[in-house]
N, C-alpha and C positions, 0 to 999 in steps of 0.2 A: 760215539754213537754207532750201533751195530747195523749190519746190512738189513735186518728186519725192520728197524725203525725207518730207514730211508725208503725201503720198499713200500711201507705203509703210507709214508708221507707222499710219495710219488703217486700212488694209487688214489689217495684222497684228493690231491690237487687236480689230477687228471679228470676225476669224476665231477668235482665241484665246478671247474671252469670249462669242461668239455674240450680238453686238449689231448692229442695222442700221448700215450705213455712215454714213447721214445723222446718226444720234445721236452716233456716235463722232467724226465730223468736227467737230461742234459742241463736244463736250467738249475736244477737242484745242485748240480756239481759245481757251478761257477758263479751263479748270480747271487748277490747278497739279498737275503729275504725274498726268495722266489715267489712266495704267495702274494706279497705286495706288488711285485712286478705284474703278475697275472691280473690282480685287481685293477692296476693302473691301465692295463691293456683294455679293460672293459669301459674305460672312461674316454671321452673325447680328448685328444692330445692338446697340450698347451699350444697357444698360437702366438707368433711373433711377427714383427715387422722390422726390416732393416732400412734405416733412413739413408737415402741416396744423397750424400753430401756433395755430389756434383751438381745437384739442382736445388738443394735446400739446406739451410742451417738446422741443426738438431732442435734447438729451442723454438725456432719459428714453426717447424712442422708440428711439434708437440702442442704448441698453442693453437694452431689451426684446427687440429683434430680434436683437441679438448673442447674447443668452442662449439663443436657439433656433436658432443656427447660421448666421445671415446675416452676411455681411461686406460692408463698404462702403468707398468712398473719398470724401472730401470734394471738392466741386467749387468753382468760383468763386462759387457762391451757397450760403450756409451751410445753407439748408433743403433743398437738393437734393443727393442722394447717388447715386453710381454703385454699382450692385450688382456686387460682385466674386464673392461666393459665395451661391448660392441653393439650400439643401438641399431645398426644396420650393417650389412656385409662390408667388411673392411676393403674388399676389392671393388666396391661400387662408388668410391669417392672420386671427386675431381682430382684430388691430389695423387691418387693411385694412377689414374689414367694419364696424368702428366709426368709420371715417372719419379715422383718425389720419394717414393718408398717401394720396397719389394717385400712381398709376403714370403718369409723364409725362416726356417727353424734355427734356433740358436746354435744347435750342434753344427750345422754346415757352415755357419759364420765363424765358429771357433776353429774349424779346419782351415779356412782361408786365413784366419788371423795368425796361424802358425807358420805361414809362408815367409814371414819377415820381408815383406815386399818393400822395395825402394824404387824411386822414380827411374824411368827409362830402362827398366829390366825387360828381358824377353822371357815370356812365361808361356808354358803349354798347359792347357786344360784338356786332358785326354778323353774325358767323357762329359762334354759340356752341357748338354741339354738338361733342363730347359733354360739355363742361363743365369740362375741365381748366383752361383759361385763365380762364374765368369764376370758378371757385372760388378760383383763385390771386389774382385781383383782389380778391375779397371778403376773402380772408385778409389782404391788404395794407391793405384798408380797415378791418380789424378789425370787420367786419360793420356798419360805419356807412355813411352815404350811400345811394346808389341805383345799382344796376346794371340796365340793360335788356339782356336777351339775345334776339337774333333768330336764327331759323333757318328754312330752307324745308322741313325734314323733320319731320313729326309724330312719326315713329318715333324719330328721334334726339333730339327734344325730350323724349320720355318717359325715355330713358336719362339725359339731362342733368338732368332733375328728380330722378331717383333719386340721381345722384351728388352733387347739391347738398344734398339732405336728409341723405345719408350723412355729408357733411362738415360738417354743422351750419350751413349757409349760410341766412341769413334776410333778406338785403337785395337779392335778385334777383327780377325779374319777367321771365318768359319769354313771348315772343310768336311764334306761327307766322307769320312774315313774312319776305319777301325784303328784304335789307338795302338794296336800291336804292329801297325805298319808305319809308325811315326818316323822311322829312319828315312823313309822315302821323301820326307820334306827337306832333307839335307840341311838341317839347321841344328844349332846347339842352343840349349836353354839355361838361363840362370836358375829357374825354379820350375817344378812340374807339380801339378795337382792331379792326383788320380782318385776321383770319387768313384770307385769301381762298381760296375753292375754287380748285384749280389742277390742273395736269397730273401732279403728284406724282412728278416725277423723283427727288426727294430721298429717297423711301422705297422704292426698288427692292429694297433688302435685305430689307424686310418683305414685299414682294409682287412677285415676278418677272413676274407677268402684265402689269404696267404696260408692260413692254418691247413686248409683242405688240400692245397696244391703243393705244400711243402714236403720235402723228402730228403733223405741223405744223398740220394742220387743227384738231386738238384744242387745241394751244397757242394758236392764233388765237382760237378760241371762248372759251377761258378768259380771254384778255387782254381781250376786249371786255367781259366781265362784270366783271372786276377794275377796269377803268376806270370802269364805271358805279357800282360800290361806292364807289370813292374820291370820285367826283364827288358821290354821294349824301351821303357823310360831310361834304363841304364845306358842305352846306346846313344841317347841324344842329350843327356845332361852334361853340363860343363863340369870339369873337375872342381870340386869344392861346392858344387851346386846342391840344392835342397829339393827333396821330393817329399810331398805330403801324400800319404796313402790313407784313404778313409772308406768306410762302408756304413750302411745303415742296417747291418745285421749283427747279431750277437754270437754267431757261430765261430768258435775258435779256429776252425779249418780255414775260414775266409779272412781271418784277422791275424792273430799271432802266428799261426802256422805259415801263412803266406809270407809274412815279414821274416820269419825265422829262415825260410827257404832262401830268400835272396841274401840274407845276412851271412849265410854259410857259403854263398857262391860269389859274392862281390865284396869289394873293399868299402864297407859302409860302417858308419857310426850312428847309432840311434841317439837322438837328443831328446831331452825330456819335454813332453807335452804338458802344458800348464794345467788344464782342467780335466777332471774326471778321476775315476778309480784306476789304479795301476793295472796295466795289462797282465795277462796270465803268463806264468812261467812254466806251467804244465797243464795238460788236459788229458784225462784218462791215463794211458801209459806213455803218452808223448811228453817229453821234457824239452823245453825251449831254452834258448840262451837267456841268462839272467837279466840282460839289458832290455828284454821285452817288457820289464816292469816300467820302463820309461814311456811306453806307449800308454794310451788312455782309453778307458771304456766309459761311456755315458749311458745311464739307465733312466727310463721314464720316471720311475718311482723314487729316485734319489737326486736326479739332476734336472727334472722338469723339462726334458727334451725327448725327442725320439731316441730309440736305442741306436747307439752310434759308436764307432771306433776310429781313433786317429793315431797314426804313427808318423814320426818325423825322422827322415833318413838323410844324413849328410854323406854325400858320395865323395870319397877321398881320391880314389883312383879306380878307373874302369878295369 
């Protein structure tokens, strides 16, 4: 296909969906069927709950919610259910208030699932608010071990604390701290989750205002902080430890490019992530290490999740 075809396609999609040309031109380069992605962004995103097995058996909660009119479909994770019918807000049930489940996208649950969590581990969540992933880690630890949760927002840490109490979590310590300062904790961790602050392209369906405030400058700013977070994680991970890096953006600069940077700087092996499309090995004129294909991309129009990226890094030697 020639340059004129792509130019016409970009112009048509930009006009049809009212997106800036620069955004559409990027999507056309790396998103499978970009028109379907933009169509999906026009629709309300799929909604999921994650059953908190610290407080409820999976089949018991399904029965309780089914009896009051909710309908679900099972996903690739047995404790995560897609909401098919919602007779009233899923966050207004007694079961929700009691912490029997958490409203959480499947994509973020898949990121936690890649941590290979075992009882009594010490785990760091470098950007923990509002607590969905933190509480899922605790659930997988069965409230054993130790989780340190960091976040830069006092307000969001308050909501995180509430969510953890609601879910019956007792093995988490929260710190008002930038993840780039993690070495000041003077601890080493078996595993680290970095759900990095990002430009949020993947959640446009939830917040259309992202389109108006999005820019290449913002992508660059996010990338610099993401690299700092990953390099900070390298200072506090045990030898042989596992780091999961994830974002809810589609921008290669914040995903593959960040991972490629640390891959060239540290002794890291990328391990295959189970779900999603293979990560990119090039973008524009940038060529990445071939192992970046082991990382995964999730798209709303193909995976029924928000737009998401997951990388799994095994740290062999600092």
